[in-house]
C-alpha positions, 0 to 999 in steps of 0.5 A: 288213252283217257283224259282226266279233268283239266286243272288250272295253271297259271297262264292256262289249263293243263290236262293229264293223259293216261296211256293204256298199257301196250298189248301184244297180238300173239299169233295162234299156235299151229301144230308142228308136223314131223319132217317127211323122210326122203325116200332114197331110191335104188338109182340114187344109191347106185349113182352115189356108189358110182360117184364114190368109185369115180372119186376113188379111181381119180385119187388112185390115178393121181397117186400113181401119177405122183409115184411115177413122177417121183420115180422118174425124178429119183431115177434122174437123180441117180443117173446124174450122180452116176454120170458125175461119179463116172466123169470124176473117176475118169478125170481123176484117173487121167490126172493121176496117170499124167502125174505118174508119167510126168514124175517118171520122166522127171525122175529119169531126167534127174537121174541122168542129169545127176549121173552126168554131173557125177561123171564130169566131177569124176573126170575132173578129179581124175584130171587133177590126180593125173596132173598131181602125179605128173607134177610130182614126177617132174619135181622129183626129176628136178630135185634129183638133178639138182641134188645129185651132186650134193653131199651125203647130207644133201642126199638125206634131205633129198630122201626126206623130200622124196618121202614127203612127195610120196606121202603127198602123192599117196594122200592125193590118191586117197583123196581121189578114191574117197571122192569116187566112193562119195560120188558113188554113195551119193548117186546110190542114195539119191537114186534110192530116195527117188525110187522111194518117192516113186513107190510112195506116189504109186501107193498113193495112186493105188489108195486113191483108186481104192477110194474111187472104187469105194465111192462107186460102190456107195453110189451103187448101193444108194441106187439099189436102195432107191429102187427097193424103196420105189418097188415097195411104194409101187407094191403098196399103191397097187395093194 
């Protein structure tokens, strides 16, 4: 730093200060030496190989353990599915058998009740027919007694009335026969209808059994596929 001459200013003196440019103290350059190569001994190589082998064995053990867990879990799932399928099949079969037995009992009960009602109806029809025949005979006797003393014209009227009574008796017999035929036809029709319904129920039962067998077959196929996949994974792990 240097100073120049003072200059007069109003109220005092002023000095001009000139600063020297800054200089950088540079350290001397040192020669760069190349890094020394680390010498790897045979023991270091064997140690590294041993650690690598240990890591490989550890990873392999972890992988086999994971495969064993997955296999056990898969077997548990398959066993649970088989157990549920077995329980479902047994319960369904029990329900179907119970329903079939109940339907069979109800069918026999209904048929017996229907036969009893038809028998009672037939008895009533026979009673009506018997009473009608008896009334016709009694009326014929009364008319015969009443008109026996009448003149010939009265006899003609009596004959006409007798004919009408015979026609009425014939009509009653025809009605009785028709009623019996209708009762037999109704009984046969209802029995046929019930037998058809029972046959349809049996076909539905067989169809449901076939669906249950198909369901069990699919479960078995899934189980075999799972075992094949597990064996393939184990083979790949051992390789």
